[in-house]
N, C-alpha and C positions, 0 to 999 in steps of 0.2 A: 264590467259585467253588470247588466241592468235587468232587474226583473221586469221593468216596463217593456223593454225591447222584446223579450220572449212572449210576455203576456199579450201585448198589443198586436205584434205581427201574427201571432197565432190566432187571435180573435179576428183580425182582418181576413185571414185565410178562410176561417170558418164562415164569415159573413159572405165572402165571394162565392164559396161553394153553395151556400144556402140560397143565393139569388141567381145563380146561373149554372228578412237579419243581419373639444378644445385641448388642448394640451394642458397637462397638470403640472404642479410643482410641489416641492416640499418647502413650505414657507418658513423662513428663519424667524418670522415674527410670531409664529404659532408655537405655543408652549404645551408640552404634554401635561395632562392632568396629574396632580399629585397622587401618590399612592392612595388608593381608595380606602376609606374607613366606613364600616357599616354603622350608621347611626339611625336607630329606629325611634319614632315618636313615642312618648309615654302617655299620651292622652290627657296630660295635665298642662304642662307648659308648651308642649309640642303636639302636633296632630297624631292621633292614634292610628295604627295600622298603615303608617306611611314611613318612607325612608327619606333621609336628607340626601339631596344631590347637590354637592357644593358647586360654587361658580367655577368656571374654567374655560380653557380653550381646547379645541380638538379639531382634527381633520374630518370634516363632514363629507359623506359620500365615499366613493371608492374607485380606484383604478385597477382593481383586481381583475384577473382574467375571468372571474365569475360574475363580474358586475355587468348590469344592463346599461344601455346608453343613458337612461334617466337617472342613474346613480353617479354619473361622471360629470366633471372631474372632482377628485377630492380637493377640498378647499378649506381654509382656516375659518373657524367660527368661534365666537365667544358667547356663552350663555350665563345669565345670573343664576344664583342658587334657588332651589325650590324643593318642595316636598312632593313625593310621588307615591301613589298607592303601591304597596308591596306586591299585590297581585292584581289580576283582572278583577273587575266587579263581578261578583258571583251571582248565581241564581238566587241564593238566599238573600243576598243584599238587595238585589233588584226587586225581589218579592216584597221585602219590607217597604221599599219606596212605593210600590204600587198599593200596598195595604194602607199606607198612611195618606196617600194622595188621590187614589182612584185613577191614576194615570192609565190611559189607553194607548198602547204603542202603535206605531205606523202600520205594522203588519196586521193589527186587529181592526183597522179602519178600512173603509172602502177606498181603493186607490183614487188619487186625485188626477184627473186628466191633464191639468196644466203642468204638473210636475213630471208626468209621463211624456208629454208631447215634446218637451225640449231635449229628450234623450233619443228622439227618433228622426229619421230623414224627413225633410219638409214634405208636406202634402199627404201624409198618412192620415186617413180618416179616423175619427173617434170610433171605437168599437161600441157595440150595444152595452147599455148600462148593466145588463144581467151578466156580462162577462167580467166587469170590473168588480170583483169580489175580494174581500180581505184574504191575505195570504202572503207568502214570501218565497224567495228562491231557496231551493233545497238541492244539495248534492245527491244525485241518485246513482252515479257511476254508470258503467257499461258492462256488458256481458263478454266483451272481447276487445282487443286492442283497436284503437281508432285514431284517426288523424287529429293530432293535438291542436291544430289550428282552429278547430270548431268546438268551442266550449259548450255550445248548446246541446251537445250530445250527452254531457254528464251533469247538466244543470236543468232544473225544471221549476216552473212556477207552480207551487202547490197551495191551493185554497185551504185555509185553516191552519197553515204553518205560522207559528209565532214563537215568542220566547218560552211559553209554557209547553209548546209542542213543536220543537225545532225541526223535526222531520215531517211534520204534518199531523193531522188529527189522531192518528194511531200511535203517536210517540208521546213521551212524557219526560219530565225532568225529575220525577220522583226518585229519591235516593241520590240525586246529583246536585244537592244544594251547594257543594263546594266546587262545582265546575264553573267555568266562565259562562256568563249569560251571553247568548248569541241571538240572532234574529233581531238585532238592535240597529235602528237607523241612526244617522248622525243627529237628527232631531231628538230622538229618544235619549241619546247620550247627553245632549245639552240639557234636556229636562231633568235628568237625574243629577247632573252636575250642579244645576241651580239649587235643587233640593238639598244636596249634600254640602253646599257652600264651597264648591271646588270648581275646576275648569278643565277642559281638555288641554293636553300639552301641545305646544307648537311642535312642528316636525323636528326642528333643531333640538328642542329640549328632549323629545322622545329619543332621538338617535344618541345624543350625548349620554343620557341615562342608560340606554340599552348597552352601550359599549362598556359601562362599568369601570372606566379608567384604563381600558386596554386600547391603545392608539392603533387604529387601522387593523385590528384583528379580524379575521374572516368571520368568526362567530362571536357571540356574546361571552363565551367562555375561553376563547383562544383560537388557534389556527387549526387544530385537529378536530375533525368532526366527531369522532368517538374516542376520546382519550381512555386508554386502558380498556378499550372495547365496550365502554359504557355509553348508552344513549344519553344525550344532554337536553333533549327537547322532544316534543311530540310532533312529529312530521311523518309523511308517508315514506316508510322504509321499503324501498323496492326489493331488497333482498328478502325481507320477511313477508311482504304483502303482494309482491308481484308487480306487474306493469300497471302504472297509472293510466286511466282511471278505472281499471277493471276491478269489480267487486266479486270476490269469490269466497267459498267457504273457508279458504285458508287465510283470508284477510285478517289482520290483527287489530290492535288498538287504535290505529290511525284512521279508522272509520269515523271517529268522533273525538270530542274533547276528553281530557282526563282531569282529575282534580287538580286545582292549583296547588303549588308547592310539591308536586310530584318529583320535580327535578331540582338540582342545586341552584341557589340564587347566584346572581352575578356579583361583581365587586362592590356594588352599592346596596346589596341585600334585596334586590328585586327579582321576583320569580317570573318565569315564562315570558321574558321580554321578546323571545322569538318562539315560534311554534304554538301549538294549541289553538289559538284563535287570533285572527287579525285584530288590530286595535285602531279605532278612529283617532285621528289627531285633528288639530284645529284648522290647518292650512287648506286653502284651495290647492288642487293638484295641477301642476304644469310640468309636462315632460322635460322641458328645457330649462327649468328653474335653476338647477345646479350650475349649468353652463353659464347662465346669465349672472348668477352670484359671483362666479369665479372670474368674470371678465375684468373686474376692477383690480384683481390681484392684491387686495387688501383684506384685513381682518373684518369679517362681517359680524356685527354685534346684535344678538337677540333677534334674528330674522323672524318675521311673521308670515312669510309665504307670499306668493304672488297675489295680484289684485283680482285675477280671474283664472278660470280653468283653460288648459290647453292640452289636448291629447289626440295626436294624429294617428295613434296606433290601434284604435278600437274600431273595427270595421262596422259600418252602418250606423255609427253614432257621430253626430256633428262634433267637430274638433273643439268647439267652445262649449259643449254641453257641461252643465255644472257637475263638478266632481270634487270630492274631498279626499285627502290623503289617508290611506290606511297603511299601517306598518306592522312588521313582525312576522308575517306569514301565519300558517295555520297547520292543522293536522293533515291538510291535503297537499302541502308543499312537498316537492320531491325533486330528485336530481334530473329527471327527464323533462320537467315542465317549468317550474317557476323558481326553485331554489331560493325562496324568499325567507327562509329561516336564518337570515343574515342581517346584522344591524343596519346596513346601508340600503337594503332592498326596500323599494317603495312602489306604490300603485295608487291609481285614482279610482274612486268608486262613487256611483250615484248616491248622493246623501240621503235620498228618500227610499233606498232599496235595501231592506234588511236581508241578510243571508245567513245560512246555517253555519258559517265559519267566521263570522265577524262579531266582535265584542268591543270592549274598551276598558281603559283605566284612566284615572284622573290625577291631576296635580293640584297643589294648593300653595298660594302665596301666603306665607306665614313667617314670623321671625325665625331666624336660623337657630340651631341648637346652641346652648350656652357653652362657653369655654370648658366648663366642668364636664358637660356631656361629651364633648369632643375628646377631652383628655381621658375620660373613662373608657370611651370606645377605642381609643388608640393603644390602650395597654395590652 
């Protein structure tokens, strides 16, 4: 989903009117992760507000009946240990970064035609400069059920939308300092990471951490969506909110983000690994990447992703248009549309396109916890 596509195609329309869109296996070489232990950094010898994700092997991807083709097949992967932010980067944390650096996000700048052009079919003319105004993609919903094949019906490019005003100029993050920051581009996430002395996780690191030691579980907390009838993540609950993407007076909390730590953490002590807001990861997105990794039928170690993007499933966008992986789903994911509040679910997104349901969290390469810390956490 690209803000450029809607922005430019709409602008071109206005201009025209003025002048006259493998088979899998269970590898015997892959070992299940050890029983997870929550080890949180102390801010002294280990990074503060981060959890240790130990090295290990796991089955990446899924062959579940719920899995999309881009998640298949499940295949063995090893990742080295790393520290990961316990939560999404929040509005308060991003505000401090901006306060100290004066950073201006992608959504607050005039759109760059060269980054827009590569997301569009060849030959589309550049729109007038007065149309290329700062803003971002916002979920606006619909007033009635619609054909879910056309996402332009519930997304709109809104001038003035940015991280401070996620839904547009009339919205605010006041009182939401502990919510995930959204309307963040891949470039914005990298800038924050550099300032914080961290980095974006690889796709493999993200999925391994999200699973929390549960091998091939459907969700980050297990195989049951609502154990004991309790919600475990912030997603669009069709029973409570009605048909996606219809917005009605009866709609509940899934119209937006909720505070981090609202739900229970996973086995590594990580909150909201699925639901609430999508999360940028480092890799380029290729729809067939898992299938290609699995072809060797050997253990893949610390994969860094493909060398380029490939997505044949986005109508009107060139198959090789630049896309980075986003993971985890958001408050908009639901049973009838994307079901992306699962640890194996993945999607590609225009790295220069901020959206009202996309944020991030970071990882850090730092010494592992001491044996004493591990022993104390294991008690």
